[in-house]
C-alpha positions, 0 to 999 in steps of 0.5 A: 407849476404843478408843484407849486399848485400842489404845495398851495392846496397843502397849505390850504387843507393842511393835515387831516388832523388840522381838518378835524380841529378847523371844522367840528361836526356838532354832537347830536342832541338827546331826544325824549321819549315821546310817550313819557315826555312833558310838553316842556321836555319836547319844546326843550327838544325842539329847540335843541333840534333847531341848534343842532341843525344850525350848527350842522349848517355852520360845520358845512360851511367850514367844510365847503372850501376845504372840499372845493379846494380838495376837488381842484387839487384832485382834478390836477393831473397827478393828485396823489394818494394823500389828496384823494384820501383826504377828499374822501375824508372830507366828502365823508365827514360832509355826508355823515353831517347831513345823515346826522341831521336826517337821523335827528329829524326823523327821531324828533319826528317820531317823538313828536307823533309818540308825544301827540298820541300819547296826550291825545289819549289822555284827553279822551 
């Protein structure tokens, strides 16, 4: 019975290469230098950050069923090293997407503060 369960989970998860093909993390947007950026560049960056956040949400939604299937299989009697490695990789990819989103948001906030500071000095 355990072998059937593991075989089904293996079919769901596929190889680690297949996981990467099915769920692809979006690239981080390039953020402008807030001290020199124009309003148009800042607005474009804001739009890019929002698109990145939406794409990251879709990416994690793609990973969710794979993580769940791997967790269920890993909770079995003898999950094996390949399954543990797959679960670890999936969790690492998921966590990396969260970290990347936080870094982009923080970077945009810094650029925005710099932009506001640079432009408030110009208006004085």
